[in-house]
C-alpha positions in Angstrom: 26.1 14.0 21.7 23.9 12.3 24.4 20.9 14.4 23.3 21.4 13.5 19.7 21.7 9.8 20.5 18.5 9.9 22.4 16.8 11.7 19.6 18.1 9.2 17.1 16.6 6.5 19.3 13.2 8.3 19.2 13.5 8.5 15.4 14.2 4.8 15.1 11.3 3.9 17.3 9.0 6.2 15.4 10.2 4.8 12.1 9.3 1.3 13.3 5.9 2.5 14.4 5.4 3.8 10.8 6.6 0.5 9.4 4.0 -1.3 11.6 1.2 1.0 10.3 2.5 0.4 6.8 2.1 -3.3 7.4 -1.6 -3.3 8.4 -2.4 -0.5 6.0 -1.1 -2.4 3.1 -2.1 -6.0 4.0 -5.0 -5.5 1.5 -2.6 -5.2 -1.4 -1.7 -8.9 -1.2 -4.7 -10.5 0.5 -7.9 -8.6 -0.3 -8.8 -10.6 -3.4 -7.7 -13.9 -1.8 -9.9 -13.2 1.2 -12.9 -11.9 -0.8 -13.0 -15.0 -3.1 -12.5 -17.4 -0.2 -9.2 -18.8 -1.4 -7.8 -18.4 2.1 -9.4 -17.8 5.5 -8.7 -14.2 6.7 -6.3 -15.1 9.5 -4.5 -17.6 7.5 -4.1 -15.1 4.7 -2.6 -12.4 6.9 -0.3 -14.8 8.6 1.1 -16.0 5.3 1.5 -12.5 4.1 3.4 -11.5 7.3 5.9 -14.2 6.9 6.6 -13.4 3.3 6.9 -9.7 4.0 9.6 -10.5 6.5 11.4 -12.7 3.9 11.1 -10.0 1.2 12.8 -7.4 3.5 16.1 -9.3 3.2 16.1 -9.7 -0.6 17.2 -6.2 -1.8 18.2 -2.7 -0.5 17.8 -0.8 -3.8 14.6 1.1 -2.6 16.2 1.8 0.8 19.1 3.5 -1.1 16.6 5.6 -2.9 15.1 6.9 0.4 18.4 7.3 2.3 20.6 8.7 -0.5 18.3 9.9 -3.3 15.4 12.1 -2.3 17.1 14.3 0.3 20.7 15.6 0.0 22.7 14.1 2.8 24.9 17.2 3.1 22.0 19.6 3.4 22.2 19.8 7.2 19.0 17.8 7.9 18.7 16.8 11.6 17.1 13.8 13.2 14.3 16.1 14.6 13.3 16.8 11.0 13.1 13.1 10.1 11.1 12.5 13.3 8.6 15.2 12.1 8.4 13.6 8.7 7.5 10.2 10.2 4.8 11.8 12.4 3.2 13.3 9.3 3.2 9.9 7.5 1.8 8.0 10.5 -1.1 10.4 11.1 -2.1 10.4 7.5 -1.8 6.6 7.3 -4.1 6.2 10.3 -6.7 8.7 9.0 -7.0 6.9 5.7 -7.2 3.6 7.5 -10.0 4.9 9.6 -11.9 5.9 6.4 -11.1 2.5 4.8 -9.2 4.2 1.9 -6.3 2.3 0.4 -4.0 5.4 0.1 -0.3 5.0 -0.3 1.9 4.5 2.8 4.9 5.0 0.6 3.7 8.4 -0.6 2.7 9.3 3.0 6.3 8.6 4.1 7.9 10.5 1.2 5.4 13.4 1.5 6.2 13.6 5.2 9.9 13.6 4.7 9.8 16.2 1.9 7.4 18.5 3.8 9.4 18.4 7.0 12.7 19.0 5.1 11.4 21.9 3.1 9.9 23.5 6.2 13.0 23.1 8.3 15.9 23.4 5.8 14.4 24.6 2.5 13.7 23.3 -1.0 17.4 23.2 -1.8 17.7 20.1 0.4 15.4 18.1 -1.8 16.6 16.3 -5.0 13.9 17.5 -7.3 15.0 15.3 -10.2 14.9 12.2 -8.0 11.4 13.1 -6.8 10.2 13.3 -10.4 12.0 10.3 -11.7 11.6 7.8 -8.9 8.4 8.9 -7.2 6.0 11.0 -9.3 6.5 9.3 -12.7 6.2 5.8 -11.2 3.1 6.9 -9.3 1.4 7.8 -12.6 2.7 5.0 -14.7 2.7 1.9 -12.4 -1.1 1.7 -11.7 -1.9 2.1 -15.4 0.7 -0.6 -16.4 -0.6 -3.0 -13.7 -4.3 -2.2 -14.6 -3.8 -2.9 -18.3 -1.8 -6.0 -17.6 -4.5 -7.3 -15.2 -7.2 -6.6 -17.8 -5.4 -8.4 -20.5 -4.5 -11.3 -18.2 -8.1 -11.6 -17.0 -9.3 -11.9 -20.6 -6.6 -14.4 -21.4 -7.5 -16.6 -18.4 -11.1 -16.7 -19.4 -10.3 -17.4 -23.0 -7.9 -20.3 -22.1 -10.5 -21.9 -19.9 -13.6 -21.1 -22.0 -14.4 -24.8 -22.5 -13.3 -26.1 -19.1 -15.6 -27.4 -16.3 -16.3 -24.4 -14.1 -15.8 -26.1 -10.7 -12.4 -27.5 -11.4 -11.2 -24.3 -13.1 -12.3 -22.2 -10.2 -10.6 -24.5 -7.8 -7.4 -24.3 -9.8 -7.5 -20.5 -9.9 -8.0 -20.3 -6.1 -4.8 -22.4 -5.7 -3.2 -20.0 -8.2 -4.4 -17.1 -6.1 -2.6 -18.4 -3.0 0.6 -18.6 -5.0 0.2 -15.2 -6.6 -0.8 -13.6 -3.2 2.4 -15.0 -1.7 4.4 -13.4 -4.5 2.7 -10.1 -3.9 3.5 -10.3 -0.2 7.2 -11.1 -1.0 7.3 -8.2 -3.4 5.7 -5.9 -0.8 8.5 -6.8 1.6 11.2 -6.0 -1.1 9.6 -2.5 -1.6 7.8 -1.2 1.4 9.9 -2.6 4.2 13.0 -1.0 2.6 11.5 2.5 2.9 11.7 2.3 6.7 15.2 0.9 6.4 16.1 3.9 4.3 14.6 6.4 6.8 16.5 4.8 9.7 19.7 4.8 7.7 19.2 8.5 6.9 18.7 9.2 10.6 21.9 7.4 11.5 23.8 9.2 8.8 22.4 12.6 9.8 23.4 11.9 13.5 26.9 10.9 12.5 26.5 7.2 13.6 27.0 6.0 10.0 29.1 7.5 7.2 27.7 9.0 4.1 26.5 6.6 1.4 26.3 3.7 4.0 23.9 0.8 3.4 21.4 -0.3 6.0 23.1 -2.4 8.7 21.7 -5.9 9.3 19.9 -5.0 12.5 18.1 -2.2 10.6 17.0 -4.6 7.9 15.8 -7.2 10.5 13.9 -4.7 12.7 12.1 -3.1 9.7 11.2 -6.6 8.4 9.8 -7.7 11.8 7.8 -4.4 12.3 6.1 -4.6 8.9 5.4 -8.3 9.4 3.7 -7.7 12.7 1.6 -4.9 11.2 0.6 -7.2 8.4 -0.5 -10.0 10.7 -2.7 -7.5 12.6 -4.6 -7.0 9.3 -5.9 -3.8 8.0 -9.5 -5.2 7.8 -11.1 -1.9 6.8 -9.0 -1.5 3.7 -9.2 -5.2 2.9 -13.0 -4.7 2.8 -12.7 -1.8 0.4 -10.3 -3.4 -2.0 -11.9 -6.9 -1.8 -15.5 -5.9 -2.0 -15.8 -2.2 -2.8 -14.1 -1.9 -6.2 -15.5 -4.8 -8.2 -16.9 -8.3 -7.7 -13.8 -10.5 -7.9 -13.9 -14.1 -9.0 -11.0 -16.5 -8.7 -9.7 -16.1 -12.2 -9.7 -12.3 -11.8 -8.0 -12.5 -8.5 -5.2 -14.6 -9.9 -4.7 -12.3 -12.8 -4.7 -9.1 -10.6 -2.3 -10.5 -8.1 0.1 -11.8 -10.7 0.1 -8.5 -12.5 0.7 -6.6 -9.3 3.6 -8.8 -8.2 5.4 -8.5 -11.5 5.1 -4.7 -11.5 6.3 -4.4 -7.9 9.3 -6.7 -8.3 10.4 -5.0 -11.4 10.2 -1.6 -9.7 12.0 -2.8 -6.7 14.8 -4.1 -8.9 15.1 -0.6 -10.5 15.0 1.2 -7.2 11.6 2.9 -7.8 9.9 3.7 -4.5 6.4 3.2 -6.0 3.1 2.8 -4.2 2.2 -0.9 -3.9 -1.3 0.2 -2.9 -1.7 2.1 -6.2 -0.4 -0.9 -8.2 -2.7 -3.4 -6.6 -5.7 -1.1 -6.8 -5.0 -0.5 -10.5 -4.8 -4.3 -11.0 -8.1 -4.9 -9.3 -9.8 -2.3 -11.5 -8.2 -3.8 -14.5 -9.5 -7.3 -13.7 -12.9 -5.8 -13.3 -12.8 -4.4 -16.8 -11.4 -7.7 -18.1 -14.4 -9.9 -17.2 -17.6 -9.8 -19.4 -20.3 -8.3 -17.2 -17.7 -7.0 -14.7 -18.4 -3.6 -13.2 -15.9 -1.2 -11.6 -17.5 1.0 -9.0 -16.1 4.3 -10.1 -17.5 6.2 -7.1 -15.3 4.1 -4.8 -12.4 4.3 -7.3 -12.8 8.1 -7.4 -12.5 8.4 -3.6 -9.4 6.3 -3.8 -7.8 8.4 -6.5 -8.6 11.6 -4.5 -6.9 10.1 -1.5 -3.9 9.2 -3.7 -3.6 12.8 -4.9 -4.0 14.3 -1.4 -1.5 11.9 0.3 1.8 13.7 -0.6 0.7 17.2 0.2 -1.4 16.3 3.2 1.3 14.2 4.9 3.8 17.0 3.9 1.7 19.7 5.5 1.3 17.7 8.8 5.0 17.0 8.8 5.9 20.6 8.0 4.0 21.8 11.0 5.6 19.2 13.2 9.0 20.1 11.9 8.6 23.8 12.7 8.0 22.8 16.3 10.6 19.9 16.5 13.5 22.1 15.4 13.0 24.4 18.3 14.7 22.0 20.6 13.7 19.4 23.2 10.5 21.1 24.2 9.4 21.1 20.5 10.1 17.4 20.1 8.2 16.7 23.3 5.2 18.7 22.1 5.1 16.9 18.8 5.5 13.5 20.5 2.6 14.2 22.9 0.3 15.6 20.2 1.1 12.6 18.0 0.2 10.1 20.7 -3.0 12.0 21.5 -4.0 11.9 17.8 -3.2 8.2 17.4 -5.4 7.5 20.5 -8.3 9.5 19.2 -8.2 7.7 15.8 -8.1 4.3 17.5 -11.0 5.1 19.8 -13.0 6.4 16.7 -12.3 3.1 15.0 -13.9 1.2 17.9 -17.3 2.7 17.2 -17.7 0.4 14.1 -15.0 -2.3 14.4 -14.0 -4.3 11.4 -12.0 -7.5 11.9 -11.4 -11.0 10.4 -14.9 -12.1 11.6 -16.9 -9.5 9.6 -14.5 -8.3 6.8 -16.8 -9.8 4.2 -20.1 -9.1 5.9 -21.5 -6.0 4.4 -25.0 -4.7 3.8 -26.2 -4.8 0.1 -26.9 -1.5 -1.6 -28.3 -0.4 -4.9 -26.3 -1.5 -7.9 -24.1 1.3 -9.2 -24.2 2.0 -12.9 -21.2 0.6 -14.8 -20.2 4.1 -15.9 -19.0 5.4 -19.2 -15.4 4.2 -18.7 -16.4 0.6 -18.2 -18.8 0.7 -21.0 -16.3 2.4 -23.4 -13.5 -0.1 -22.6 -15.8 -3.1 -23.1 -17.4 -1.7 -26.2 -14.0 -1.3 -27.9 -12.7 -4.7 -26.9 -15.4 -6.9 -25.5 -14.2 -9.6 -23.0 -14.7 -13.2 -24.2 -17.8 -15.1 -23.1 -16.8 -18.5 -21.7 -18.5 -21.6 -20.3 -16.9 -21.0 -17.0 -18.1 -17.5 -16.9 -21.7 -18.5 -17.6 -21.6 -21.1 -14.9 -20.2 -18.5 -12.5 -23.1 -16.2 -13.3 -25.6 -18.9 -12.8 -24.2 -19.9 -9.4 -23.4 -16.4 -8.2 -26.4 -14.3 -9.2 -26.3 -12.1 -6.1 -22.8 -10.8 -7.0 -24.4 -9.1 -10.0 -27.3 -7.5 -8.1 -25.6 -6.2 -5.0 -22.4 -4.4 -4.3 -20.5 -4.0 -1.1 -20.4 -0.9 1.0 -16.8 0.1 1.6 
């Protein structure tokens, strides 16, 4: 029992480390557009997001229940060592994609890690396949499309409503709206992503016999998960903020407001339904949608393609890393020790690699201009079928921001 208690403690600490990486990996979801348009200063933006992430963690436990009770059968004999291996897979993949500046899904990394470790150690029978399809895979396909279409329509509506308004005042108003909508996204992120760590810790406590089956997360679990994700958010995932704020499209205040509002509504609705969706995919879909919604807006499909490839790789890649870790971890104390040491070494190597070209709040928007990328057939086709409205505000934006149309930002 003493050994199991120590192992559960290791799992809890590892889960909170994952939660911390989730925070800085996903800061861009709420604040990339706000920072790129200048609505908030970078450090102010991440501080606000951190506080609201913490508040959001206390609002609901529906998603936590999906993780702790839905994906993996509690009576399958899963051990804390397996959960530890799943978390290791998620953390390593999170850090690799952060190093590359790719906004992949922390949620899918976690679920891929848990599923890969469970299948390797216990077998496919321990996984609730129907729950994986209904609450993970289907939302992963549908949510970005819904958010993207909503953002595209919202962007067109905002430009149409303000077509005769004075550009300066309208832009100022939309920047204020961006702050409010970014706060809503941060709150929504706390209601969804912080709960996933709560679910993992609860699952570990149940598997170790500390909690009974079907138990909800205790208050200390909710508080620790909320604090961990808030601290990670405050650190700021500047590499991914650069990609989402500057690499996908040139975002203007009206677009940022539309994208963030669409993201927040989608995430909050999914949290209410208990869908453990990827907030990263939702927010990325909204940013692409707002790029399509503005006349003359261009989505950089090369960057988008790299992102989608990372999305597709996340579940299997995190699962493979976790599966290898699980095969070692279930061998006993020496296996857990080897996995822990190897994980620390990998984390250190990734951190040192990131120091070669550091990105922080002082240079997140400072990028070298490159050749303009062609709009691509998708952008052209969408705008040919339903051209966005031309507005006085948009013409003024174009006149005052010519460089935005002639340069793009390197991710």
